[in-house]
N, C-alpha and C positions, 0 to 999 in steps of 0.2 A: 805817578801813582794814582791820583784821583781818576784820571781817564781810564786806566786799566781796571780799577775796581768798579767804576760805573758801568763800563762795557760788560764786565762779567756779571754784574748784578742785574742789569736791565735787559739782557738778552732774553727775548721772548717773555718779558715780564707781563703779567696780567694787571698789575698795578705797581706804582712806585711813588715814593715821596722823598724829596731831597731838600735839605735845609742847610743854611749857614747861620751859626749862632755866634754872637759876640757877648762875652761875659767880662765883668770887671768887678773886682773886690779885693779885700785884704786877706790873704791866705797864709796859714802857718807854714814855716819852712823847717821841717824837722832836722835836716842835715846841714843847716847853716852853721857857720862858725860861731855865731852868737846864739846862746841857748834861748829857747822860748821866743824866737823872733818871728815876725810876720812881715809881709811885704805886699805892696800893691801888685796885683797880678791881672794881666789881660789874657784871655783865652779865646781863640778863634776855633770853632768846631765845624767841620764839614761832615754832615751826617746823611746817610742814605738807607732807606728800607724799601724792600720790594717783595712781591710774591709772584711765583710762577706755578705751573701746573702741579709740581711735585714738592713744593716747599717754599721757603722764604730766605731772604738775605737781609742782614743788617750789619752796617759798619759805621764807624766814625773815626775821624782823625782830628786830634787836638794839637794845635800850635799854641804853646804857652810862652809868654814873655814876662820875665820877672828879673829885677836887679840887673838890667842890661844884658841878660842872657836869654836864650830861647831853647825850646826843646819840642820834640814831636812824640806823640803817643797815639797808638791806634788799637782798635779792637774790631774783629770781624767774626760774625756768627752766621755761617750758612747752615740751613737745616733741610732735612727731608721729612715730609709729612707722612706718618704711617696711615693716616686717614686717606690720603690721596694715592700713595704708592701701593698699599695693600687693600684699598677699597674697604676700610674698616669704618663702622658706624659707632660714634660715641654719643652718649645721651647724658642729660643732666648737667652736672657741674663741669665735667671734662669735655672739651670740644675737640682736642687733638693731642697726640703725642708725637713730638718731632725729635729726630735724631740730629745731634749737633756736633760740629767739630769747630770749636772756637779757637781764635788766635789773639793773644795780647802781645804787643811789642813796643819797645822804647828804643829806637835805633842808637841814640847817643850813648846810652849806658849798656848797650848790647843785652837788653832784657828780652827774652822770648819765652812765652808760655803757651801750651796747648791745652784746650779745654774740651775733651770729649765727654759727651753726656746726653741728657735728654732735656727737652723743654716741654712742659705741660701747658697747653693752652686751656684757660679756664673760661667758662661761660657764666659771667656774673652780670646781672642786670645793671645797666647804667654805664658800664665801662666800654670804651672803644676797644680796648684789649687789656688782658691781665694774664701775664705769663710767669711761670716759675721754672727757672733753669737749675738743674742739679748736674754738676759736672766735676770731673777731675781737674786738677790744677797742676799740670805736668811741666816741670822745669827743663828748659833748654838754654839757660844762661851761658854766656861765654866764660864766666869765671874771672877771678882776680888776675890769674896768671896771663890771661889774654887781654887785660885792660878793661874788662867789663864788670858788671855787677856780680856779687858773690853767687856761686852756685847754691841752690837750695834743695831741700827734700821736696818730693812731690806732696801735694796736698789736695784739698777739695773745696768747692765753692757752691753756695746756694744764692741765687739772685732772683728777686721778684721785680718785674717791670710792669708799668701800667700807664694808661691814659684815661682820664675821667673828665668829661665835659660838664660844665656848670653854666647854665643860662640864668642871668639876673636881669630881669626886665628885657631890654633890647640889647644887652651886652652879652657877649660870649666869652667865657673863660675856660681854661683847661688846666687841670692839675696832673702834670706828667712827671714821671721819674722812675727811680729804681732804688732798691736797697739790697746790699750784698753782705754775705758773711764769708770770709776766707779763713780757713783753719791755720793755725800756727805751723811753722816748719823750721827745722834746723838749717843752718847755713854751713858753708865750708870754713867759716871762721870759728875757731875753737871757742866753745862756751857762748856762742852768739846765736840767738834765735830771732826769727821774724815772728812777731806776736800775731795772734789771731786779731782780725779787725772786723768792724762793722762800718760800712760806708752807706750813707743814705743821701741821695741828691734829689730834691723835690723842686720842680719848676711850677710856678703859678704864672700862667700866660693870659694876657688880655688880647683878644683879636682886634688889633688896631685897624686893620684893613676894613673889616666889616663895619666898625664904628664910624670911620671917617669917610669912606668912599664906596661902601656897599660892595667891596671886593673881598669876600671872606677867605680865610685860610691862606693868606699870603704874607701878612706882616703882623708880628706879635711883639709885645713888650711886657716885661714883668720882672720877677726876681727868681733866683735859684738859691734855696737854702741847702747848705752842705753840713752834715754831721759826720765826723770821721773819728771813731774811737780807735785808738792806737794807729794813728795815721802812718801809712807805709810801714807798719809793723813796729813802730817806735812807741814810746810812752806818751806821745802827744795826742791830746783829744781836741779836735777842732769843731767849733761852731762858727759858721761864716755865712753871710748873706752877700750875694753878688747881683749886680744889675744885669739884666738879660734883654737882648734883642734878637729876634729870629726872623729871617727872611726865608720863606718857602718858595722854591723855584716852581 
């Protein structure tokens, strides 16, 4: 899977960034048999972003290990740049409008979502990037009858992502992350609704490579703070801090 995605994303790429993340913390388990439970969780994330003549690619794959079980989850967002494709000029705050066809998938539970929409690239001083995604949240779950997650109504999502560098004396830090809102949707279970949620994941990274060996942008350490209102559409509200290590290829 990794090799296929990288091959598709890096073909004729003008630039690319690939990272391996390791996170560890105690996260809430909304569907555990014990109410209000949390568990030590390790997450390995393989993440890639790249740009080519007519757009960008971004994807990540999460491998999560909790309570002696594991799972995979992935998101992929290929885009087409209207600035590049149609030779449009944008000025001021707006730097680009990109057409997006996103995919979210969790193989073990047969969850599959399509996210057609637009991504606004914003030109804000100090940010490496600042993007706003506005998209549909189209359900293609297998459903309970096929042993998967319940089918849901279609919905919509707004997601803001960013990277902001901060230099303190000789040390380099980055505040990276995203915040999303997904609107509520009914499910195939009678009188059961997946609630609207807000998920914010903010990483504070220290460039360890630059500090220790003068090799910047290779090795990072820090924390990720996660706030999740109505986690996975339930009544659980999560506030969690995870240890973070990042190796950039």
